[in-house]
C-alpha positions in Angstrom: 224.6 -122.6 -131.1 227.4 -124.9 -129.2 229.3 -123.6 -126.9 232.9 -125.8 -126.4 234.0 -125.1 -123.5 233.4 -124.1 -119.9 235.0 -120.5 -120.2 232.9 -119.6 -123.4 230.0 -121.1 -121.3 230.2 -118.5 -118.3 230.9 -115.1 -120.6 228.6 -116.1 -122.7 226.0 -116.8 -119.5 227.3 -113.9 -117.9 227.2 -111.4 -121.1 223.3 -112.8 -121.2 222.4 -112.0 -117.5 224.0 -108.2 -118.2 222.1 -107.6 -121.0 219.3 -108.4 -119.3 219.8 -105.9 -116.9 220.5 -103.4 -119.9 224.8 -103.8 -119.8 225.9 -104.2 -122.4 229.4 -105.3 -122.3 232.6 -107.7 -122.7 233.3 -110.6 -120.2 236.9 -111.9 -120.9 237.8 -114.6 -119.0 241.2 -116.5 -118.2 241.6 -119.9 -116.4 243.7 -120.3 -113.5 244.5 -123.6 -112.2 244.2 -124.6 -108.7 248.2 -124.7 -106.8 246.2 -127.3 -104.8 245.5 -130.1 -106.7 245.9 -133.4 -105.0 245.4 -136.0 -104.5 242.7 -135.9 -101.2 240.8 -133.1 -102.7 240.9 -132.4 -106.6 239.8 -128.5 -107.1 238.2 -127.9 -110.4 239.7 -125.6 -112.9 238.9 -121.6 -111.7 237.8 -119.6 -114.9 237.6 -116.1 -113.8 235.1 -114.3 -116.1 235.9 -110.0 -116.2 233.3 -108.0 -117.1 234.6 -105.4 -118.4 234.3 -101.9 -116.5 235.4 -99.7 -119.4 232.2 -98.2 -120.9 230.5 -98.6 -117.3 229.4 -95.8 -114.3 230.1 -95.6 -111.4 226.8 -96.3 -110.1 226.6 -99.4 -112.6 229.5 -100.8 -110.8 229.2 -100.2 -107.3 225.4 -102.6 -108.2 227.0 -104.7 -109.6 229.5 -105.5 -106.4 227.2 -104.7 -103.8 228.0 -103.8 -100.4 230.8 -105.4 -99.2 230.8 -107.9 -102.4 226.8 -109.2 -101.7 225.8 -108.4 -105.4 228.9 -109.9 -107.0 229.0 -113.1 -104.6 224.7 -113.3 -106.1 226.2 -113.6 -109.4 229.0 -115.7 -108.9 226.8 -118.2 -107.1 223.9 -118.0 -109.8 226.8 -118.1 -112.3 228.4 -122.0 -110.8 224.3 -123.0 -109.8 223.7 -122.1 -113.4 226.7 -123.5 -115.4 227.5 -127.3 -113.7 223.4 -128.5 -113.3 223.8 -130.5 -116.3 227.3 -131.2 -115.7 228.7 -135.2 -114.9 231.0 -134.0 -111.6 234.0 -134.7 -113.5 233.0 -132.1 -115.7 232.6 -129.7 -113.3 234.0 -126.2 -113.3 234.6 -123.6 -110.8 232.9 -119.7 -111.5 235.1 -116.2 -110.4 233.2 -113.3 -111.6 235.6 -110.6 -111.4 234.7 -106.6 -112.0 236.8 -104.1 -111.1 239.7 -105.3 -109.9 237.3 -106.2 -106.1 238.2 -110.4 -105.9 241.6 -109.5 -106.2 241.8 -106.6 -103.4 239.7 -108.2 -101.5 242.0 -112.1 -101.6 244.9 -109.6 -101.1 242.5 -108.3 -97.8 241.5 -112.0 -96.3 244.7 -113.6 -96.7 246.5 -110.4 -94.7 243.7 -112.0 -91.9 244.5 -115.5 -92.8 248.1 -114.8 -92.0 247.1 -112.7 -89.2 245.1 -115.6 -87.2 247.4 -117.6 -88.1 250.3 -115.7 -86.8 247.8 -115.3 -83.4 247.0 -119.0 -83.2 250.5 -120.1 -83.2 251.5 -117.8 -80.5 248.3 -118.4 -78.0 248.2 -121.8 -79.2 244.2 -120.9 -78.8 241.5 -120.6 -81.9 241.4 -117.7 -83.9 237.4 -117.0 -85.0 237.5 -115.0 -89.1 234.0 -113.6 -88.8 232.9 -111.8 -91.6 233.4 -113.6 -94.9 230.8 -115.0 -97.9 230.7 -119.0 -97.8 233.3 -118.2 -101.1 235.5 -117.2 -99.4 235.5 -119.4 -96.5 236.4 -122.3 -99.0 239.2 -119.8 -100.1 241.0 -119.2 -96.9 240.1 -123.4 -96.2 242.1 -123.9 -98.9 245.0 -121.7 -97.8 245.3 -122.9 -94.6 245.8 -126.2 -96.4 249.6 -124.6 -96.9 250.1 -125.5 -92.9 250.4 -128.7 -91.4 250.7 -127.0 -88.4 247.3 -125.4 -88.7 243.8 -126.6 -89.0 240.4 -125.0 -90.1 235.9 -126.0 -90.0 233.4 -123.3 -89.7 230.9 -123.0 -87.0 227.4 -121.7 -86.9 224.2 -121.0 -89.7 223.9 -118.7 -91.7 224.0 -115.9 -91.8 226.3 -115.9 -88.7 228.7 -118.7 -90.0 232.5 -118.5 -89.0 236.0 -119.3 -90.0 237.8 -121.2 -86.9 241.4 -121.6 -87.4 243.6 -123.6 -84.8 246.3 -125.7 -83.6 246.5 -128.9 -85.7 245.0 -132.1 -83.5 242.5 -129.8 -81.5 240.0 -131.5 -80.5 236.5 -130.1 -80.5 235.3 -128.2 -77.3 
């Protein structure tokens, strides 16, 4: 069977992965176009694949999300790796795996963290580190900070101790 769109391929891939773990459920797909598309760094469209939790037990939901979203992050990493493997660069897609509102809640938490860090940097003039973020979450915060001309972000350290740093724009590395 030929799957036409990245959305259909993603939904089928995730459904098959879950079936391999003896979980039979539906996958809803939604296309979210990045608001930060500019000539410098075109962001691919983001396909949100939401696992329907209506037939899952609380234990299954907890296992699929994992500690601090680690299992959901791993599934998302696999989706992005496998589904883009044979795709030409211009046709690669970005997939976000959602379950039980976890990503939406976490996105709101990260926005609060980012805004607090921005306020602290602006008031102190010093850089601020944000810890305990997955690589996907660091990317989201880097994208969020593109809105602010007076601030810049970069990552420091090596996994698993990699942190996102926020500082006044134009600051030289120390």
